[in-house]
N, C-alpha and C positions, 0 to 999 in steps of 0.2 A: 265268619270271615275265612277267606281262603289264604293259603300260605303265600300266594302271589301278591295279594292285596297288602298283607302285612309287610312283605319285603319292600314293595313300592313305597308305602307310607314311611317306613323307617329310613330308607335310603334317599328319598326326596328331600327330607329336611337336611340331611348331610350334604347332598349335592347343591342345594340352595345356599348353604353356609359357605361351602368351598367356592362356589361361583361368585358370591358377593365379595369374599376376601380377594379373589383373583382380580375382579373388576376394580376394587379399591387400589390394589397395588399397581395395576396397569395405569390407572389414572394418575397416581402419585408419581410413578416413573416418567410418564409423559410430561407432566408438569415440570419435574426437575430437569429433564433433558432440554425442554424449551427455555427454561430460565438460564441454564448454563450456556446454551448456544447464543443467547442474546447478550450475555455479559462478555463473551469472547469476541463476538463480531458485532460491534455497534453499527447502527445505520449511518452514522456520520463519519465514517472512516475517510481520511484524506490520504491519498496515495503519495508515496515518495516524500513523506515528511516525517520528522521525528516530533514527538509530543513533548512539550515543555510543561513541567509541573513545578510550580512554585511552592506548593504545600504537599504534604503526603496525600496520596489519592483517597478521596472520599466520594461518596455517591453524589454530593452536591458540588464538587469542584469540577468545572468544565475543563475539558482538555483542548488546548489550542495548538495549532500547527506551529512549528518553529520557523522563523523567518531565516531564509538562507541568504547569506551575503554573496556578493559578486566574487569575492576571493575564494569562497568555498566552491562555488560553481567552477571558477577558473582552475583551481587546483585539481578538482575531480576530472575536468575536461582534459587538462594537460596530462594527467596520469593515463587517461584513456588514449590520448594521442601518442604518448611515448610507447604505449603497448603495441600500437599498430604502425607507427611511423618507421620508415626505413632510415636512410642516411640524412634526410632533411625534414626534421619535425616541423619547421615553420611552413613548408609547403603543405604538409599534412594538415596543419592548423587552418591554412587558407581553404583547403578542400573541405574540411569539416565546417567551416563558416559558410561556405557556398551551399553545402547540404542543408544547414540550418536555415539559410535564407529561402531555399526552395521549399522547405517544409513549414514555412511561416513561423519560425522560431527566431525572430529577429533579435530579441533580447539576448539570447545565448550567442548569436552570431556577433553582436556588438561587443560582448565581453571578450570573445576570442580575437576579434579584429583589433581591439584595443591592445591586447597582449602582443599581437604581431607587430603593431606600430611601435611598441616599446622595445622589442627585441630583434626585429628583422632588419635586413639590409634595405637599401633604398628601393630596389625593385619590389620587394615584398611590402614595404611601407606604401608605395604608390598603389599597388594592387589592393591593399587593405583599405586605403583611403577611398578608392573608387567603389569598393563594395559597401563601405559605410555610407557613402553618399547615395547609394542605390536603395538603401533600406528605408 
């Protein structure tokens, strides 16, 4: 045997062992990455909702979206309105309700218009009633 053949035979077994170990760790890492990414981002994520958990989280406990009340929506909307309104927040609420009606979000518009009817003057109440009847 020549020196070249001896070197090739001795290093080939080392290269095969290293290659096999590298392939094993690559597959293990890929599996762990896929498993972690699935647990962080489940397929059934519901946007803009908080999850209610009646028991400590387990793999068998399904997560349900929290039902948002009209008062919660109204308070969030009114805080948004106060951030952008000038001297007349009721007029801004009417404008916001009109925008919701135009964008087919009638339920949100009804909530805002109901608040306008409760707290606005007679002109605003008439306008809110007219908008409510158009929904």
